[in-house]
C-alpha positions as CSV (number, residue, x, y, z in Angstrom):
1,X,116.8,60.0,24.8
2,X,119.1,57.8,22.8
3,X,118.2,56.6,19.3
4,X,117.6,53.0,20.6
5,X,115.3,54.1,23.3
6,X,113.6,56.4,20.9
7,X,113.0,53.6,18.5
8,X,111.6,51.2,21.2
9,X,109.3,53.9,22.4
10,X,107.9,54.6,18.9
11,X,107.5,50.8,18.2
12,X,105.5,50.3,21.5
13,X,103.3,53.3,20.7
14,X,102.5,52.0,17.3
15,X,101.7,48.5,18.7
16,X,99.3,49.9,21.3
17,X,97.5,51.9,18.6
18,X,97.1,48.8,16.4
19,X,95.9,46.7,19.3
20,X,93.3,49.4,20.2
21,X,92.1,49.5,16.5
22,X,91.8,45.7,16.3
23,X,89.8,45.6,19.6
24,X,87.3,48.2,18.4
25,X,86.4,46.1,15.3
26,X,86.5,42.6,17.0
27,X,82.7,42.3,17.2
28,X,82.2,43.0,13.4
29,X,84.7,40.3,12.3
30,X,83.4,37.1,10.8
31,X,81.0,38.3,8.1
32,X,79.8,41.5,9.8
33,X,77.5,39.6,12.2
34,X,77.5,41.2,15.6
35,X,77.5,38.7,18.5
36,X,74.2,38.6,20.4
37,X,72.3,40.6,17.8
38,X,71.4,38.2,15.0
39,X,70.8,40.0,11.7
40,X,67.3,39.3,10.2
41,X,66.6,38.9,6.5
42,X,65.1,42.2,5.4
43,X,62.3,40.3,3.6
44,X,61.1,38.9,6.9
45,X,61.4,42.0,9.0
46,X,58.1,42.9,10.6
47,X,57.1,46.6,10.8
48,X,55.9,47.1,14.4
49,X,53.3,49.6,13.1
50,X,51.9,47.2,10.5
51,X,49.0,44.8,11.3
52,X,50.1,41.2,11.3
53,X,49.0,39.2,8.2
54,X,46.3,36.7,9.4
55,X,46.9,33.0,8.9
56,X,44.7,31.7,6.1
57,X,41.7,29.6,7.4
58,X,39.6,27.1,5.5
59,X,35.9,28.0,5.0
60,X,33.8,25.8,7.4
61,X,31.8,23.1,5.5
62,X,28.2,23.6,6.3
63,X,26.4,20.6,7.9
64,X,24.0,19.0,5.4
65,X,20.4,19.6,6.5
66,X,17.6,17.3,5.6
67,X,14.5,18.8,4.2
68,X,11.7,18.8,6.7
69,X,9.2,16.0,6.0
70,X,5.7,17.2,5.6
71,X,3.2,15.8,8.0
72,X,0.7,13.4,6.3
73,X,-2.8,14.7,5.9
74,X,-5.8,12.8,7.4
75,X,-6.9,12.0,3.8
76,X,-3.5,10.2,3.4
77,X,-3.7,8.4,6.8
78,X,-7.4,7.4,6.6
79,X,-8.0,6.3,3.1
80,X,-11.2,5.3,1.4
81,X,-11.4,1.8,0.0
82,X,-14.2,1.8,-2.6
83,X,-14.0,-0.9,-5.2
84,X,-14.6,0.2,-8.9
85,X,-15.1,-2.4,-11.6
86,X,-14.8,-1.9,-15.4
87,X,-17.6,-3.1,-17.6
88,X,-16.3,-5.4,-20.3
89,X,-19.5,-5.7,-22.3
90,X,-22.9,-4.1,-22.6
91,X,-24.8,-5.1,-19.5
92,X,-28.4,-5.0,-18.4
93,X,-29.1,-3.6,-15.0
94,X,-31.7,-5.5,-13.0
95,X,-33.8,-4.3,-10.1
96,X,-33.1,-7.5,-8.1
97,X,-30.4,-10.2,-8.1
98,X,-32.2,-12.2,-10.8
99,X,-32.3,-11.9,-14.6
100,X,-36.1,-12.5,-14.2
101,X,-36.5,-9.1,-12.4
102,X,-37.2,-5.8,-14.1
103,X,-34.6,-4.2,-16.3
104,X,-33.7,-0.8,-15.0
105,X,-31.4,0.1,-17.9
106,X,-28.2,-0.7,-19.8
107,X,-24.5,0.0,-19.1
108,X,-22.2,0.3,-22.1
109,X,-18.8,-1.5,-22.3
110,X,-16.0,0.6,-21.1
111,X,-18.0,2.2,-18.3
112,X,-16.9,2.1,-14.6
113,X,-19.3,1.1,-11.8
114,X,-19.0,1.1,-8.0
115,X,-19.2,-2.4,-6.7
116,X,-21.3,-2.4,-3.5
117,X,-21.3,-6.1,-2.7
118,X,-22.2,-9.6,-3.7
119,X,-25.8,-10.4,-3.9
120,X,-27.6,-13.4,-2.4
121,X,-27.1,-15.0,-5.8
122,X,-23.4,-15.6,-6.3
123,X,-23.5,-14.8,-10.0
124,X,-24.9,-11.3,-9.5
125,X,-23.1,-8.2,-8.2
126,X,-24.7,-5.2,-6.5
127,X,-23.5,-2.0,-8.1
128,X,-24.1,1.7,-8.3
129,X,-24.0,3.5,-11.6
130,X,-24.9,7.2,-12.2
131,X,-26.3,7.3,-8.6
132,X,-28.6,4.4,-9.2
133,X,-28.4,1.0,-7.5
134,X,-28.9,-2.2,-9.4
135,X,-27.7,-5.7,-10.1
136,X,-25.5,-7.0,-13.0
137,X,-23.9,-10.2,-14.0
138,X,-20.4,-10.8,-12.7
139,X,-19.2,-12.2,-16.0
140,X,-19.4,-8.7,-17.5
141,X,-17.2,-7.0,-14.9
142,X,-13.4,-6.7,-14.6
143,X,-12.7,-6.4,-10.9
144,X,-9.2,-5.3,-9.6
145,X,-7.1,-7.6,-7.5
146,X,-7.3,-7.3,-3.7
147,X,-4.7,-4.8,-2.5
148,X,-2.2,-5.6,0.3
149,X,-3.1,-4.6,3.8
150,X,-1.7,-1.3,5.0
151,X,0.6,-2.3,7.9
152,X,1.3,1.3,9.0
153,X,-0.9,1.4,12.1
154,X,-2.2,4.7,13.6
155,X,-1.2,5.5,17.1
156,X,-3.7,5.7,20.0
157,X,-3.3,9.5,19.9
158,X,-4.1,9.6,16.2
159,X,-7.0,7.3,16.5
160,X,-8.6,9.3,19.3
161,X,-7.8,12.6,17.6
162,X,-9.6,11.4,14.4
163,X,-12.6,10.1,16.4
164,X,-13.0,13.3,18.4
165,X,-11.8,16.1,16.1
166,X,-12.0,14.9,12.5
167,X,-14.7,12.2,12.2
168,X,-16.6,13.5,15.3
169,X,-18.1,10.0,15.7
170,X,-21.7,9.8,17.0
171,X,-23.5,7.0,18.6
172,X,-26.7,6.4,20.5
173,X,-24.7,4.4,23.1
174,X,-21.5,4.8,25.0
175,X,-19.7,2.7,22.3
176,X,-18.6,3.3,18.7
177,X,-17.1,0.8,16.2
178,X,-14.9,1.7,13.3
179,X,-13.8,-0.9,10.8
180,X,-10.7,0.3,8.8
181,X,-10.7,-1.8,5.6
182,X,-7.3,-0.4,4.5
183,X,-5.6,-1.8,7.6
184,X,-8.0,-4.7,8.2
185,X,-8.6,-3.5,11.8
186,X,-11.6,-2.9,13.9
187,X,-11.4,-0.2,16.6
188,X,-13.7,-0.2,19.7
189,X,-14.3,3.2,21.4
190,X,-16.0,4.1,24.6
191,X,-17.2,7.5,25.6
192,X,-19.3,10.1,23.8
193,X,-19.1,12.5,20.8
194,X,-15.9,14.5,20.9
195,X,-14.8,12.5,24.0
196,X,-14.0,9.0,22.7
197,X,-11.3,6.8,24.3
198,X,-9.9,3.9,22.4
199,X,-10.6,0.6,24.2
200,X,-9.6,-2.1,21.7
201,X,-7.8,-2.6,18.4
202,X,-8.6,-6.0,16.8
203,X,-7.5,-7.7,13.6
204,X,-10.3,-8.5,11.3
205,X,-11.0,-9.8,7.7
206,X,-13.4,-7.9,5.5
207,X,-14.8,-8.9,2.1
208,X,-12.8,-9.6,-1.0
209,X,-13.0,-7.1,-3.9
210,X,-15.3,-9.7,-5.5
211,X,-17.6,-9.5,-2.5
212,X,-16.8,-6.2,-0.7
213,X,-17.9,-5.2,2.7
214,X,-20.5,-2.4,2.6
215,X,-19.0,1.0,3.3
216,X,-20.7,3.8,5.2
217,X,-22.3,4.7,8.6
218,X,-24.6,2.3,10.3
219,X,-26.0,1.2,13.6
220,X,-25.8,-2.1,15.5
221,X,-29.0,-4.1,15.1
222,X,-30.0,-7.6,16.2
223,X,-27.7,-10.5,17.0
224,X,-27.5,-14.3,17.4
225,X,-25.2,-17.0,18.7
226,X,-25.1,-19.2,15.5
227,X,-25.8,-18.9,11.8
228,X,-25.2,-21.4,9.0
229,X,-25.6,-20.5,5.3
230,X,-25.9,-23.1,2.5
231,X,-24.8,-20.4,0.0
232,X,-21.3,-20.4,1.5
233,X,-21.4,-23.9,3.1
234,X,-20.2,-22.5,6.4
235,X,-21.5,-20.9,9.6
236,X,-20.3,-18.6,12.4
237,X,-20.9,-17.9,16.0
238,X,-21.8,-14.7,17.9
239,X,-23.0,-12.6,14.9
240,X,-24.1,-9.0,15.3
241,X,-25.8,-7.2,12.4
242,X,-24.9,-3.7,11.3
243,X,-26.4,-3.4,7.8
244,X,-28.8,-5.9,6.3
245,X,-26.9,-9.1,5.6
246,X,-23.6,-7.6,6.8
247,X,-22.5,-8.8,10.2
248,X,-19.6,-8.9,12.7
249,X,-19.0,-12.5,13.4
250,X,-16.6,-15.2,14.5
251,X,-14.2,-17.4,12.4
252,X,-16.1,-19.6,9.9
253,X,-17.0,-23.1,10.9
254,X,-18.4,-26.2,9.3
255,X,-21.9,-27.4,10.0
256,X,-20.4,-29.7,12.6
257,X,-18.7,-26.9,14.4
258,X,-15.2,-27.6,13.0
259,X,-13.0,-24.6,12.2
260,X,-13.3,-23.8,8.5
261,X,-11.6,-20.4,8.0
262,X,-9.7,-18.3,10.6
263,X,-7.9,-15.9,8.2
264,X,-7.6,-12.4,9.6
265,X,-5.6,-9.3,8.6
266,X,-6.5,-9.5,4.9
267,X,-9.6,-9.2,2.7
268,X,-10.9,-12.7,2.6
269,X,-14.6,-12.9,3.6
270,X,-17.8,-13.0,1.6
271,X,-18.6,-9.5,2.8
272,X,-19.1,-9.6,6.6
273,X,-16.4,-8.5,9.1
274,X,-14.8,-11.6,10.5
275,X,-13.2,-11.5,13.9
276,X,-11.5,-13.8,16.4
277,X,-14.3,-15.8,17.9
278,X,-13.6,-14.3,21.4
279,X,-13.8,-10.8,20.0
280,X,-17.0,-11.5,18.2
281,X,-18.5,-12.8,21.4
282,X,-17.4,-9.7,23.3
283,X,-19.3,-7.5,20.8
284,X,-22.3,-9.9,21.1
285,X,-22.2,-9.5,24.9
286,X,-21.3,-5.9,25.3
287,X,-22.2,-3.6,22.3
288,X,-25.8,-2.4,22.6
289,X,-28.3,-2.0,19.8
290,X,-28.0,1.5,18.3
291,X,-24.2,1.7,18.7
292,X,-22.7,3.7,15.8
293,X,-20.6,1.9,13.2
294,X,-18.4,3.3,10.5
295,X,-16.8,1.1,7.8
296,X,-14.4,2.8,5.4
């Protein structure tokens, strides 16, 4: 082999070796980043044997819950309505509604008495003190103002439950009457003890605190179609007695039969239970003598 040929041969051999070397490292050129196998940041590399870190979750906000409202008791639903008066000066207690009657005793100023009602004499009040009944002069008493009417009516279910399970109303007839002074309503029941059904609910007007309607259990007595009283300068139709001078009766009328007072739904009478004239007539026509009555 001549020197020229030998030189060409050696040059070609060296060129082939260089080309092979360059080809082997082609994939690592350009920042040592192999094509198709992207290098990950070591700090973000996940170990396949390590549990993944759960994403943080916010604690659920509990729903606000209202405190359960306690059911009202029967004592809260069916309230007494007694009227108590404060004695402003020393008073004599009389056996009758007259200062000419016998003196039963004395009541000192600052005492409290239960006001039962207005007597036949407008200046004298019927009271109970230390368990004894008597009469005193109104001018020595401080009587509270008439309270507003309770407008929260009881449902039919409540009224029948009370009559049958709580009050256990009794009557000598198939009817029973309950006058609710707190709500200024009169309820008419039909049935028998522990099996009363509510028949009617009527607005009424009971006595002012100055002249309260008598409270307690009574029975229906006699009745009449008209009564006029000079003491009050008014009269009424279709009256039905339940306790002495205390009656269920119509609106008030003048002597000539003109309407005088038809207020219902608030304390406004002289002591009787005033009703719509048609309702008073219904009691007159339908409620037998001996029917039970409760006024509270």
